[in-house]
N, CA, C and O of each residue as an XYZ file, in Angstrom:
900
protein
N      13.616     -8.709     15.139
C      14.231     -8.265     13.885
C      14.759     -6.845     14.063
O      14.041     -5.960     14.527
N      16.023     -6.637     13.690
C      16.593     -5.297     13.760
C      15.826     -4.382     12.809
O      15.373     -4.808     11.747
N      15.691     -3.141     13.200
C      14.899     -2.213     12.384
C      15.470     -2.090     10.978
O      14.704     -1.955     10.023
N      16.803     -2.132     10.818
C      17.391     -2.075      9.482
C      16.911     -3.251      8.637
O      16.572     -3.085      7.465
N      16.883     -4.432      9.233
C      16.452     -5.621      8.500
C      14.969     -5.538      8.133
O      14.563     -5.954      7.048
N      14.170     -4.998      9.051
C      12.742     -4.855      8.771
C      12.515     -3.912      7.601
O      11.687     -4.188      6.732
N      13.242     -2.803      7.571
C      13.082     -1.830      6.489
C      13.607     -2.394      5.176
O      12.954     -2.265      4.140
N      14.785     -3.020      5.212
C      15.392     -3.534      3.980
C      14.614     -4.710      3.395
O      14.602     -4.901      2.179
N      13.967     -5.497      4.248
C      13.251     -6.677      3.752
C      11.800     -6.382      3.393
O      11.109     -7.240      2.845
N      11.336     -5.173      3.697
C       9.977     -4.816      3.283
C       9.923     -4.728      1.771
O      10.816     -4.161      1.141
N       8.890     -5.280      1.201
C       8.691     -5.229     -0.238
C       7.198     -5.323     -0.520
O       6.408     -5.630      0.373
N       6.820     -5.062     -1.746
C       5.413     -5.190     -2.126
C       5.133     -6.644     -2.492
O       5.542     -7.117     -3.553
N       4.442     -7.340     -1.614
C       4.076     -8.728     -1.864
C       2.733     -8.741     -2.593
O       1.770     -8.117     -2.147
N       2.680     -9.453     -3.712
C       1.476     -9.452     -4.546
C       0.833    -10.829     -4.667
O       0.003    -11.065     -5.544
N       1.228    -11.730     -3.777
C       0.501    -12.990     -3.618
C       0.776    -13.504     -2.208
O       1.918    -13.737     -1.812
N      -0.325    -13.673     -1.464
C      -0.224    -14.087     -0.072
C      -0.759    -15.501      0.107
O      -1.560    -15.986     -0.692
N      -0.303    -16.148      1.167
C      -0.860    -17.428      1.586
C      -2.168    -17.169      2.341
O      -2.376    -16.065      2.844
N      -3.040    -18.160      2.424
C      -4.322    -17.961      3.125
C      -4.210    -18.004      4.647
O      -5.214    -17.828      5.336
N      -3.022    -18.231      5.181
C      -2.842    -18.355      6.629
C      -3.374    -17.115      7.344
O      -3.027    -15.997      6.964
N      -4.201    -17.286      8.361
C      -4.781    -16.124      9.050
C      -3.747    -15.379      9.893
O      -2.700    -15.918     10.252
N      -4.071    -14.142     10.192
C      -3.274    -13.314     11.106
C      -4.180    -12.955     12.272
O      -5.303    -12.492     12.070
N      -3.703    -13.163     13.478
C      -4.567    -12.975     14.649
C      -4.862    -11.503     14.906
O      -4.087    -10.616     14.546
N      -5.994    -11.276     15.532
C      -6.364     -9.905     15.916
C      -5.327     -9.326     16.870
O      -5.000     -8.143     16.769
N      -4.801    -10.129     17.794
C      -3.801     -9.634     18.736
C      -2.547     -9.160     18.007
O      -1.976     -8.128     18.359
N      -2.118     -9.906     16.996
C      -0.939     -9.506     16.230
C      -1.183     -8.193     15.508
O      -0.318     -7.318     15.490
N      -2.353     -8.057     14.915
C      -2.686     -6.836     14.190
C      -2.792     -5.644     15.136
O      -2.359     -4.541     14.803
N      -3.366     -5.868     16.308
C      -3.453     -4.792     17.300
C      -2.062     -4.362     17.751
O      -1.805     -3.176     17.958
N      -1.163     -5.344     17.900
C       0.218     -5.020     18.288
C       0.888     -4.175     17.211
O       1.568     -3.197     17.526
N       0.703     -4.543     15.937
C       1.302     -3.791     14.836
C       0.816     -2.344     14.857
O       1.608     -1.417     14.690
N      -0.480     -2.155     15.060
C      -1.040     -0.802     15.067
C      -0.557     -0.014     16.282
O      -0.295      1.185     16.186
N      -0.441     -0.687     17.416
C       0.074     -0.011     18.613
C       1.500      0.474     18.395
O       1.828      1.616     18.718
N       2.350     -0.393     17.847
C       3.743     -0.015     17.593
C       3.798      1.116     16.568
O       4.500      2.107     16.769
N       3.053      0.963     15.466
C       3.070      1.979     14.408
C       2.510      3.302     14.893
O       2.838      4.353     14.343
N       1.667      3.262     15.921
C       1.092      4.484     16.469
C       2.111      5.433     17.063
O       1.796      6.581     17.376
N       3.360      4.940     17.220
C       4.440      5.827     17.663
C       4.971      6.686     16.519
O       5.891      7.477     16.724
N       4.417      6.548     15.337
C       4.815      7.414     14.222
C       4.598      8.873     14.613
O       3.630      9.188     15.305
N       5.487      9.764     14.177
C       5.346     11.171     14.546
C       4.221     11.853     13.778
O       3.866     11.451     12.671
N       3.674     12.890     14.392
C       2.713     13.760     13.714
C       2.824     15.151     14.315
O       3.140     15.306     15.494
N       2.565     16.149     13.502
C       2.671     17.524     13.963
C       1.803     17.788     15.184
O       0.593     17.565     15.149
N       2.416     18.262     16.260
C       1.714     18.529     17.519
C       0.987     17.297     18.065
O       0.047     17.401     18.853
N       1.458     16.120     17.614
C       0.906     14.844     18.087
C      -0.612     14.751     17.863
O      -1.332     14.202     18.698
N      -1.092     15.286     16.736
C      -2.543     15.228     16.516
C      -3.005     13.855     16.028
O      -4.196     13.549     16.089
N      -2.065     13.014     15.539
C      -2.402     11.652     15.124
C      -3.643     11.648     14.217
O      -4.710     11.197     14.634
N      -3.509     12.144     12.993
C      -4.683     12.416     12.155
C      -5.269     11.192     11.447
O      -6.129     11.344     10.580
N      -4.832     10.009     11.791
C      -5.186      8.799     11.041
C      -6.203      7.921     11.750
O      -6.396      7.994     12.963
N      -6.850      7.084     10.936
C      -7.657      5.966     11.418
C      -7.269      4.749     10.590
O      -6.961      4.864      9.403
N      -7.286      3.575     11.230
C      -6.970      2.333     10.535
C      -8.152      1.386     10.693
O      -8.523      1.024     11.809
N      -8.738      0.988      9.571
C      -9.846      0.034      9.575
C      -9.287     -1.326      9.147
O      -8.819     -1.482      8.019
N      -9.339     -2.290     10.035
C      -8.753     -3.611      9.795
C      -9.873     -4.557      9.367
O     -10.843     -4.754     10.099
N      -9.733     -5.134      8.186
C     -10.821     -5.897      7.574
C     -10.350     -7.316      7.281
O      -9.284     -7.511      6.696
N     -11.144     -8.309      7.687
C     -10.794     -9.708      7.465
C     -12.073    -10.521      7.311
O     -13.177     -9.997      7.457
N     -11.909    -11.809      7.013
C     -13.046    -12.724      6.978
C     -14.123    -12.311      5.987
O     -13.826    -11.848      4.885
N     -15.383    -12.487      6.394
C     -16.505    -12.182      5.512
C     -16.574    -10.706      5.152
O     -16.978    -10.348      4.045
N     -16.178     -9.849      6.089
C     -16.186     -8.409      5.795
C     -15.236     -8.094      4.647
O     -15.548     -7.259      3.797
N     -14.079     -8.755      4.612
C     -13.117     -8.537      3.531
C     -13.662     -9.107      2.218
O     -13.503     -8.493      1.163
N     -14.293    -10.264      2.280
C     -14.869    -10.853      1.069
C     -15.942     -9.939      0.483
O     -15.998     -9.750     -0.732
N     -16.788     -9.376      1.330
C     -17.840     -8.486      0.845
C     -17.255     -7.225      0.222
O     -17.707     -6.774     -0.830
N     -16.248     -6.661      0.882
C     -15.611     -5.453      0.367
C     -14.968     -5.731     -0.986
O     -15.147     -4.971     -1.938
N     -14.224     -6.820     -1.062
C     -13.557     -7.178     -2.306
C     -14.571     -7.398     -3.427
O     -14.375     -6.917     -4.542
N     -15.650     -8.120     -3.138
C     -16.663     -8.405     -4.161
C     -17.318     -7.131     -4.669
O     -17.569     -6.999     -5.867
N     -17.595     -6.201     -3.781
C     -18.240     -4.952     -4.179
C     -17.323     -4.124     -5.074
O     -17.777     -3.543     -6.060
N     -16.034     -4.067     -4.734
C     -15.094     -3.298     -5.548
C     -14.871     -3.980     -6.891
O     -14.811     -3.310     -7.922
N     -14.749     -5.299     -6.890
C     -14.561     -6.027     -8.148
C     -15.745     -5.837     -9.089
O     -15.566     -5.709    -10.300
N     -16.955     -5.820     -8.533
C     -18.139     -5.610     -9.365
C     -18.063     -4.253    -10.057
O     -18.396     -4.134    -11.236
N     -17.629     -3.239     -9.330
C     -17.494     -1.907     -9.925
C     -16.375     -1.878    -10.954
O     -16.528     -1.285    -12.022
N     -15.255     -2.512    -10.643
C     -14.120     -2.547    -11.569
C     -14.506     -3.260    -12.855
O     -14.211     -2.779    -13.950
N     -15.166     -4.405    -12.725
C     -15.527     -5.198    -13.901
C     -16.581     -4.511    -14.761
O     -16.653     -4.743    -15.967
N     -17.394     -3.670    -14.141
C     -18.448     -2.982    -14.891
C     -17.906     -1.810    -15.700
O     -18.584     -1.300    -16.593
N     -16.692     -1.388    -15.390
C     -16.111     -0.241    -16.082
C     -16.600      1.092    -15.563
O     -16.382      2.118    -16.207
N     -17.261      1.104    -14.405
C     -17.720      2.366    -13.811
C     -16.546      3.324    -13.608
O     -15.427      2.903    -13.313
N     -16.817      4.584    -13.766
C     -15.799      5.615    -13.563
C     -15.687      5.948    -12.078
O     -16.665      6.354    -11.450
N     -14.499      5.774    -11.528
C     -14.249      6.107    -10.125
C     -12.984      6.949    -10.052
O     -12.052      6.762    -10.835
N     -12.964      7.876     -9.105
C     -11.809      8.746     -8.919
C     -11.502      8.879     -7.435
O     -12.421      8.878     -6.615
N     -10.223      8.994     -7.072
C      -9.885      9.218     -5.660
C     -10.238     10.638     -5.240
O     -10.544     11.490     -6.074
N     -10.192     10.874     -3.949
C     -10.512     12.203     -3.432
C      -9.276     13.082     -3.285
O      -9.359     14.206     -2.790
N      -8.155     12.577     -3.708
C      -6.937     13.386     -3.687
C      -6.112     12.980     -4.902
O      -6.324     11.908     -5.470
N      -5.179     13.827     -5.297
C      -4.347     13.564     -6.469
C      -3.058     12.883     -6.037
O      -2.242     13.465     -5.322
N      -2.884     11.644     -6.480
C      -1.676     10.896     -6.105
C      -0.549     11.117     -7.117
O       0.588     11.397     -6.737
N      -0.870     10.991     -8.401
C       0.155     11.069     -9.444
C       0.004     12.360    -10.245
O      -1.082     12.938    -10.289
N       1.096     12.821    -10.884
C       0.995     14.000    -11.749
C       0.196     13.682    -13.006
O       0.143     12.530    -13.438
N      -0.416     14.686    -13.584
C      -1.150     14.479    -14.833
C      -0.189     14.295    -16.006
O      -0.522     13.629    -16.986
N       0.997     14.884    -15.906
C       2.035     14.723    -16.923
C       3.312     14.232    -16.250
O       3.852     14.902    -15.370
N       3.794     13.054    -16.666
C       5.016     12.514    -16.083
C       6.246     13.176    -16.700
O       6.210     13.611    -17.851
N       7.311     13.251    -15.946
C       8.571     13.829    -16.410
C       9.712     13.093    -15.721
O       9.506     12.375    -14.743
N      10.905     13.283    -16.243
C      12.070     12.566    -15.723
C      12.589     13.204    -14.429
O      12.475     14.416    -14.245
N      13.156     12.389    -13.537
C      13.478     10.963    -13.685
C      12.328     10.024    -13.303
O      12.488      8.804    -13.316
N      11.165     10.601    -12.962
C      10.090      9.793    -12.373
C       9.401      8.909    -13.413
O       8.984      7.790    -13.114
N       9.288      9.434    -14.653
C       8.657      8.627    -15.696
C       9.429      7.327    -15.902
O       8.838      6.250    -15.977
N      10.754      7.437    -15.994
C      11.574      6.263    -16.275
C      11.559      5.282    -15.102
O      11.534      4.069    -15.314
N      11.575      5.786    -13.881
C      11.516      4.906    -12.707
C      10.188      4.155    -12.671
O      10.146      2.960    -12.376
N       9.116      4.863    -12.971
C       7.787      4.238    -12.975
C       7.704      3.142    -14.028
O       7.177      2.059    -13.772
N       8.231      3.434    -15.215
C       8.197      2.442    -16.278
C       9.029      1.215    -15.927
O       8.612      0.090    -16.202
N      10.190      1.412    -15.327
C      11.027      0.271    -14.938
C      10.296     -0.619    -13.954
O      10.391     -1.845    -14.022
N       9.563      0.002    -13.034
C       8.813     -0.761    -12.037
C       7.725     -1.589    -12.710
O       7.628     -2.794    -12.477
N       6.912     -0.955    -13.535
C       5.816     -1.656    -14.190
C       6.291     -2.742    -15.134
O       5.791     -3.867    -15.105
N       7.270     -2.397    -15.981
C       7.777     -3.379    -16.930
C       8.460     -4.537    -16.211
O       8.354     -5.690    -16.630
N       9.165     -4.218    -15.120
C       9.858     -5.270    -14.383
C       8.893     -6.269    -13.773
O       9.144     -7.474    -13.792
N       7.790     -5.770    -13.233
C       6.787     -6.672    -12.647
C       6.169     -7.555    -13.720
O       6.060     -8.767    -13.537
N       5.764     -6.961    -14.834
C       5.118     -7.744    -15.892
C       6.094     -8.752    -16.505
O       5.703     -9.867    -16.850
N       7.344     -8.364    -16.637
C       8.339     -9.292    -17.164
C       8.507    -10.485    -16.231
O       8.615    -11.624    -16.684
N       8.528    -10.219    -14.918
C       8.646    -11.292    -13.940
C       7.476    -12.262    -14.056
O       7.644    -13.467    -13.865
N       6.297    -11.743    -14.368
C       5.094    -12.559    -14.484
C       4.924    -13.153    -15.886
O       3.988    -13.911    -16.137
N       5.829    -12.803    -16.786
C       5.715    -13.310    -18.148
C       4.588    -12.669    -18.924
O       4.031    -13.290    -19.829
N       4.239    -11.434    -18.588
C       3.163    -10.722    -19.275
C       3.773     -9.757    -20.290
O       4.508     -8.842    -19.917
N       3.470     -9.958    -21.558
C       4.000     -9.082    -22.591
C       3.303     -7.718    -22.551
O       2.155     -7.609    -22.119
N       3.997     -6.706    -22.996
C       3.449     -5.345    -22.959
C       2.148     -5.237    -23.734
O       1.253     -4.481    -23.354
N       2.040     -5.991    -24.821
C       0.843     -5.894    -25.654
C      -0.296     -6.789    -25.169
O      -1.386     -6.766    -25.741
N      -0.055     -7.571    -24.127
C      -1.085     -8.496    -23.622
C      -1.997     -7.752    -22.648
O      -1.830     -7.839    -21.432
N      -2.956     -7.025    -23.198
C      -3.815     -6.173    -22.385
C      -4.706     -6.988    -21.447
O      -5.024     -6.535    -20.347
N      -5.106     -8.176    -21.871
C      -5.988     -8.998    -21.041
C      -5.291     -9.425    -19.754
O      -5.873     -9.349    -18.672
N      -4.053     -9.871    -19.873
C      -3.337    -10.305    -18.667
C      -2.932     -9.118    -17.799
O      -2.900     -9.229    -16.573
N      -2.628     -8.001    -18.416
C      -2.323     -6.795    -17.640
C      -3.557     -6.360    -16.846
O      -3.459     -5.969    -15.683
N      -4.720     -6.436    -17.502
C      -5.977     -6.096    -16.834
C      -6.229     -7.056    -15.667
O      -6.655     -6.623    -14.597
N      -5.978     -8.321    -15.856
C      -6.208     -9.306    -14.806
C      -5.263     -9.083    -13.632
O      -5.653     -9.263    -12.478
N      -4.026     -8.692    -13.917
C      -3.094     -8.404    -12.826
C      -3.542     -7.176    -12.053
O      -3.442     -7.142    -10.826
N      -4.038     -6.162    -12.764
C      -4.577     -4.989    -12.087
C      -5.766     -5.376    -11.211
O      -5.926     -4.856    -10.107
N      -6.587     -6.278    -11.701
C      -7.770     -6.729    -10.970
C      -7.396     -7.368     -9.637
O      -8.163     -7.301     -8.676
N      -6.231     -7.980     -9.579
C      -5.806     -8.646     -8.344
C      -5.623     -7.665     -7.190
O      -5.648     -8.068     -6.027
N      -5.439     -6.387     -7.500
C      -5.413     -5.384     -6.427
C      -6.661     -5.486     -5.562
O      -6.598     -5.329     -4.343
N      -7.787     -5.749     -6.200
C      -9.064     -5.677     -5.500
C      -9.451     -7.014     -4.858
O     -10.501     -7.144     -4.230
N      -8.571     -7.997     -5.037
C      -8.602     -9.224     -4.232
C      -7.611     -9.112     -3.076
O      -7.410    -10.057     -2.313
N      -6.998     -7.932     -2.968
C      -5.960     -7.687     -1.966
C      -4.862     -8.738     -2.075
O      -4.249     -9.132     -1.083
N      -4.631     -9.182     -3.314
C      -3.584    -10.159     -3.605
C      -3.702    -11.408     -2.733
O      -2.699    -12.019     -2.363
N      -4.938    -11.777     -2.412
C      -5.265    -12.974     -1.629
C      -4.873    -12.858     -0.155
O      -4.883    -13.857      0.565
N      -4.530    -11.662      0.297
C      -4.160    -11.483      1.705
C      -5.375    -11.735      2.601
O      -6.500    -11.431      2.205
N      -5.169    -12.282      3.791
C      -6.284    -12.512      4.709
C      -6.749    -11.260      5.435
O      -7.805    -11.259      6.068
N      -5.958    -10.192      5.342
C      -6.272     -8.953      6.067
C      -5.977     -7.751      5.183
O      -4.983     -7.729      4.457
N      -6.841     -6.762      5.252
C      -6.568     -5.468      4.622
C      -6.749     -4.379      5.670
O      -7.711     -4.388      6.438
N      -5.821     -3.457      5.687
C      -5.961     -2.257      6.499
C      -6.324     -1.100      5.575
O      -5.629     -0.843      4.592
N      -7.397     -0.415      5.886
C      -7.782      0.781      5.141
C      -7.394      1.987      5.982
O      -7.910      2.178      7.083
N      -6.490      2.796      5.462
C      -5.984      3.952      6.201
C      -6.719      5.200      5.729
O      -6.784      5.485      4.533
N      -7.264      5.928      6.674
C      -7.981      7.163      6.349
C      -7.389      8.325      7.127
O      -6.671      8.147      8.111
N      -7.712      9.514      6.657
C      -7.267     10.741      7.311
C      -8.465     11.674      7.400
O      -9.369     11.604      6.567
N      -8.481     12.530      8.381
C      -9.550     13.511      8.521
C      -9.416     14.538      7.393
O      -8.411     15.244      7.308
N     -10.420     14.616      6.542
C     -10.354     15.453      5.348
C     -10.264     16.947      5.662
O      -9.941     17.741      4.778
N     -10.541     17.337      6.892
C     -10.502     18.755      7.241
C      -9.090     19.247      7.528
O      -8.869     20.443      7.720
N      -8.141     18.328      7.558
C      -6.757     18.690      7.842
C      -6.017     19.068      6.565
O      -6.574     19.007      5.469
N      -4.756     19.459      6.720
C      -3.998     19.999      5.596
C      -2.817     19.094      5.218
O      -2.694     17.974      5.714
N      -1.956     19.602      4.332
C      -0.903     18.801      3.716
C       0.021     18.135      4.722
O       0.436     16.994      4.519
N       0.343     18.822      5.788
C       1.241     18.244      6.788
C       0.717     16.940      7.352
O       1.495     16.042      7.675
N      -0.588     16.830      7.471
C      -1.176     15.609      8.021
C      -1.070     14.442      7.048
O      -1.059     13.286      7.471
N      -0.992     14.729      5.752
C      -0.715     13.667      4.783
C       0.697     13.119      5.003
O       0.927     11.916      4.884
N       1.634     14.008      5.324
C       2.983     13.558      5.659
C       2.947     12.669      6.896
O       3.602     11.628      6.942
N       2.181     13.087      7.893
C       2.048     12.291      9.113
C       1.495     10.899      8.794
O       1.999      9.892      9.292
N       0.463     10.856      7.966
C      -0.158      9.578      7.623
C       0.820      8.681      6.868
O       0.808      7.462      7.042
N       1.667      9.280      6.030
C       2.678      8.500      5.325
C       3.644      7.835      6.291
O       4.065      6.698      6.076
N       3.995      8.549      7.355
C       4.890      7.966      8.355
C       4.206      6.829      9.115
O       4.857      5.854      9.490
N       2.904      6.951      9.340
C       2.162      5.848      9.956
C       2.159      4.632      9.033
O       2.393      3.512      9.486
N       1.898      4.842      7.750
C       1.835      3.732      6.801
C       3.164      2.984      6.756
O       3.186      1.754      6.801
N       4.264      3.716      6.668
C       5.580      3.065      6.700
C       5.775      2.311      8.007
O       6.307      1.201      8.013
N       5.351      2.904      9.102
C       5.515      2.243     10.404
C       4.675      0.972     10.492
O       5.116     -0.021     11.071
N       3.477      0.994      9.927
C       2.641     -0.206      9.908
C       3.337     -1.336      9.158
O       3.352     -2.476      9.621
N       3.907     -1.025      8.012
C       4.548     -2.053      7.203
C       5.829     -2.558      7.863
O       6.137     -3.748      7.792
N       6.568     -1.665      8.502
C       7.790     -2.075      9.203
C       7.454     -2.929     10.421
O       8.109     -3.939     10.678
N       6.436     -2.524     11.165
C       6.024     -3.304     12.336
C       5.514     -4.681     11.920
O       5.721     -5.661     12.636
N       4.851     -4.761     10.774
C       4.405     -6.061     10.266
C       5.590     -6.971      9.975
O       5.538     -8.169     10.253
N       6.662     -6.405      9.414
C       7.865     -7.217      9.171
C       8.428     -7.725     10.490
O       8.930     -8.846     10.561
N       8.347     -6.910     11.530
C       8.822     -7.343     12.840
C       8.079     -8.548     13.372
O       8.583     -9.260     14.241
N       6.878     -8.782     12.854
C       6.074     -9.944     13.240
C       6.178    -11.069     12.213
O       5.418    -12.036     12.266
N       7.126    -10.939     11.277
C       7.312    -11.968     10.269
C       6.310    -11.919      9.137
O       6.202    -12.871      8.364
N       5.575    -10.825      9.027
C       4.551    -10.679      7.991
C       5.055     -9.806      6.852
O       6.092     -9.151      6.954
N       4.300     -9.815      5.775
C       4.596     -8.944      4.643
C       3.358     -8.118      4.311
O       2.262     -8.388      4.803
N       3.551     -7.116      3.475
C       2.486     -6.170      3.159
C       2.574     -5.738      1.703
O       3.558     -6.002      1.010
N       1.528     -5.075      1.266
C       1.563     -4.345     -0.002
C       0.695     -3.107      0.162
O      -0.512     -3.216      0.380
N       1.295     -1.946      0.061
C       0.530     -0.699      0.109
C      -0.179     -0.522     -1.227
O       0.433     -0.691     -2.282
N      -1.471     -0.182     -1.191
C      -2.289     -0.162     -2.391
C      -3.039      1.161     -2.535
O      -4.126      1.341     -1.984
N      -2.441      2.072     -3.280
C      -3.120      3.340     -3.549
C      -4.332      3.136     -4.446
O      -5.249      3.957     -4.437
N      -4.352      2.045     -5.226
C      -5.457      1.802     -6.167
C      -6.807      1.756     -5.469
O      -7.831      2.055     -6.083
N      -6.821      1.388     -4.199
C      -8.101      1.292     -3.483
C      -8.718      2.659     -3.229
O      -9.924      2.754     -3.002
N      -7.912      3.725     -3.262
C      -8.456      5.066     -3.025
C      -9.468      5.456     -4.094
O     -10.338      6.292     -3.850
N      -9.359      4.853     -5.287
C     -10.309      5.155     -6.357
C     -11.728      4.682     -6.001
O     -12.711      5.194     -6.537
N     -11.821      3.709     -5.098
C     -13.124      3.111     -4.758
C     -13.577      3.511     -3.355
O     -14.158      2.712     -2.620
N     -13.299      4.761     -3.003
C     -13.592      5.252     -1.658
C     -15.089      5.218     -1.354
O     -15.482      4.987     -0.210
N     -15.920      5.444     -2.358
C     -17.372      5.432     -2.097
C     -17.840      4.040     -1.669
O     -18.661      3.909     -0.761
N     -17.326      3.025     -2.312
C     -17.687      1.657     -1.947
C     -17.127      1.298     -0.578
O     -17.816      0.686      0.238
N     -15.878      1.680     -0.326
C     -15.270      1.424      0.979
C     -16.058      2.122      2.078
O     -16.302      1.552      3.142
N     -16.452      3.358      1.811
C     -17.228      4.127      2.795
C     -18.545      3.406      3.121
O     -18.937      3.304      4.284
N     -19.204      2.921      2.100
C     -20.486      2.246      2.296
C     -20.302      0.920      3.027
O     -21.064      0.599      3.940
N     -19.301      0.159      2.629
C     -19.088     -1.167      3.206
C     -18.637     -1.103      4.666
O     -19.037     -1.940      5.475
N     -17.814     -0.124      5.004
C     -17.237     -0.046      6.344
C     -17.911      0.991      7.235
O     -17.579      1.110      8.414
N     -18.843      1.729      6.681
C     -19.531      2.731      7.488
C     -18.623      3.849      7.965
O     -18.675      4.246      9.129
N     -17.790      4.356      7.066
C     -16.850      5.407      7.450
C     -17.578      6.716      7.750
O     -18.629      7.012      7.181
N     -16.996      7.477      8.648
C     -17.520      8.812      8.935
C     -17.328      9.714      7.723
O     -16.404      9.504      6.936
N     -18.182     10.704      7.565
C     -18.075     11.626      6.438
C     -16.734     12.364      6.439
O     -16.244     12.774      5.387
N     -16.156     12.527      7.607
C     -14.897     13.271      7.712
C     -13.688     12.453      7.267
O     -12.599     13.003      7.101
N     -13.866     11.150      7.073
C     -12.734     10.288      6.745
C     -12.505     10.234      5.234
O     -13.420      9.942      4.464
N     -11.266     10.521      4.826
C     -10.846     10.441      3.444
C      -9.975      9.200      3.291
O      -9.014      9.028      4.041
N     -10.290      8.342      2.343
C      -9.546      7.091      2.149
C      -8.224      7.381      1.440
O      -8.204      7.886      0.318
N      -7.125      7.054      2.113
C      -5.802      7.254      1.523
C      -5.339      6.051      0.728
O      -4.928      6.187     -0.424
N      -5.402      4.871      1.333
C      -4.901      3.671      0.680
C      -5.331      2.456      1.481
O      -5.905      2.569      2.564
N      -5.041      1.306      0.926
C      -5.174      0.051      1.663
C      -3.785     -0.538      1.854
O      -2.850     -0.194      1.131
N      -3.659     -1.423      2.827
C      -2.432     -2.197      3.016
C      -2.843     -3.658      3.156
O      -3.502     -4.032      4.127
N      -2.456     -4.480      2.190
C      -2.670     -5.916      2.309
C      -1.645     -6.473      3.291
O      -0.468     -6.113      3.237
N      -2.093     -7.350      4.187
C      -1.224     -7.874      5.242
C      -1.375     -9.387      5.320
O      -2.492     -9.904      5.298
N      -0.266    -10.091      5.410
C      -0.335    -11.534      5.570
C       1.016    -12.183      5.423
O       2.054    -11.534      5.549
N       0.993    -13.481      5.152
C       2.208    -14.264      4.963
C       2.490    -14.384      3.472
O       1.609    -14.745      2.693
N       3.705    -14.083      3.085
C       4.111    -14.144      1.682
C       4.039    -15.572      1.141
O       4.392    -16.529      1.831
N       3.577    -15.698     -0.099
C       3.701    -16.959     -0.820
C       5.097    -16.977     -1.453
O       5.329    -16.281     -2.442
N       6.028    -17.764     -0.898
C       7.412    -17.708     -1.392
C       7.595    -18.308     -2.774
O       8.636    -18.106     -3.400
N       6.597    -19.047     -3.266
C       6.700    -19.674     -4.578
C       6.215    -18.762     -5.704
O       6.467    -19.040     -6.876
N       5.528    -17.686     -5.363
C       4.951    -16.817     -6.381
C       6.046    -15.997     -7.066
O       6.823    -15.332     -6.380
N       6.130    -16.026     -8.385
C       7.202    -15.289     -9.070
C       7.149    -13.786     -8.815
O       8.187    -13.129     -8.734
N       5.930    -13.240     -8.688
C       5.828    -11.792     -8.477
C       6.460    -11.345     -7.162
O       6.829    -10.180     -7.011
N       6.584    -12.265     -6.217
C       7.186    -11.906     -4.938
C       8.708    -11.918     -4.987
O       9.375    -11.534     -4.026
N       9.251    -12.365     -6.121
C      10.704    -12.320     -6.299
C      11.140    -11.056     -7.030
O      12.334    -10.822     -7.221
N      10.181    -10.250     -7.435
C      10.501     -8.980     -8.090
C      10.757     -7.927     -7.017
O       9.851     -7.563     -6.267
N      11.985     -7.445     -6.948
C      12.378     -6.439     -5.960
C      12.757     -5.162     -6.697
O      13.673     -5.167     -7.520
N      12.066     -4.085     -6.412
C      12.386     -2.823     -7.072
C      13.720     -2.287     -6.568
O      14.101     -2.477     -5.413
N      14.403     -1.620     -7.467
C      15.710     -1.056     -7.115
C      15.532      0.285     -6.426
O      14.451      0.873     -6.447
N      16.601      0.755     -5.821
C      16.610      2.065     -5.175
C      17.812      2.864     -5.649
O      18.870      2.311     -5.950
N      17.629      4.163     -5.707
C      18.712      5.043     -6.097
C      19.805      5.025     -5.028
O      19.500      4.928     -3.839
N      21.082      5.117     -5.436
C      22.161      5.191     -4.447
C      22.114      6.507     -3.680
O      21.525      7.491     -4.127
N      22.743      6.495     -2.527
C      22.712      7.662     -1.642
C      23.144      8.922     -2.362
O      22.540      9.979     -2.178
N      24.181      8.826     -3.180
C      24.705     10.032     -3.841
C      23.714     10.647     -4.812
O      23.865     11.811     -5.185
N      22.699      9.890     -5.234
C      21.692     10.436     -6.156
C      20.531     11.123     -5.443
O      19.770     11.860     -6.069
N      20.391     10.890     -4.153
C      19.221     11.430     -3.453
C      19.573     12.306     -2.260
O      18.696     12.955     -1.690
N      20.856     12.333     -1.872
C      21.235     13.098     -0.683
C      22.366     14.058     -1.010
O      23.299     13.724     -1.741
N      22.261     15.243     -0.459
C      23.326     16.233     -0.542
C      23.769     16.562      0.875
O      22.954     16.944      1.714
N      25.046     16.414      1.135
C      25.579     16.655      2.475
C      26.197     18.046      2.532
O      27.054     18.387      1.716
N      25.764     18.834      3.486
C      26.241     20.214      3.644
C      27.026     20.327      4.936
O      26.592     19.830      5.975
N      28.177     20.978      4.878
C      28.926     21.250      6.096
C      29.819     20.117      6.566
O      30.312     20.155      7.694
N      30.041     19.111      5.730
C      30.920     18.010      6.079
C      32.252     18.180      5.360
O      32.284     18.631      4.215
N      33.343     17.827      6.017
C      34.637     17.861      5.365
C      34.711     16.739      4.341
O      34.211     15.641      4.584
N      35.326     17.004      3.208
C      35.509     15.965      2.202
C      36.590     15.000      2.658
O      37.529     15.389      3.351
N      36.452     13.729      2.264
C      37.446     12.716      2.632
C      38.715     12.900      1.821
O      39.670     12.142      1.988
């Protein structure tokens, strides 16, 4: 698959088929993604690949906490405390678009809650990657880890797989730490669900839009046409 096609066809898949993904395929994806750049090549990331009974146990433990209403918080701030434009409107379009695709009305809190709960089933994916970073590092290493995450998802497309990056799992870092035996130095950034897309699922037909080039790029030093 051409890299352009891999990037353009990447999307957030929210329902996977149960078909397994081999350890060799996953190792290949991580090897390829490991070429992601990092400042001074420090490679500040770790990837914990979870499948089978280990994934079932992890999912069950997180679901128990979610269903109990326990208060959990991530170890880093992902979103602003106060939204502002243009980001507020983009976020709302994404959320409303997904729920509309699923036929979930805005006032249907029960179904919205159930859809949120599916995050912790990893959307039925057979594999989850938990990406961590050494907490002793600084902001630049978060940028490095972001490039690894994109590379993981792109490399997965190269193998005919799909993914969903899941920041929601960072809220349950204590459970993840306990279940996977993470080192104290590891900070949980996100999970990535990995597997084969269910092509019949309506949520997988929801494709978020992107801003045109002229809205996000400014060209300096080029002659005008």
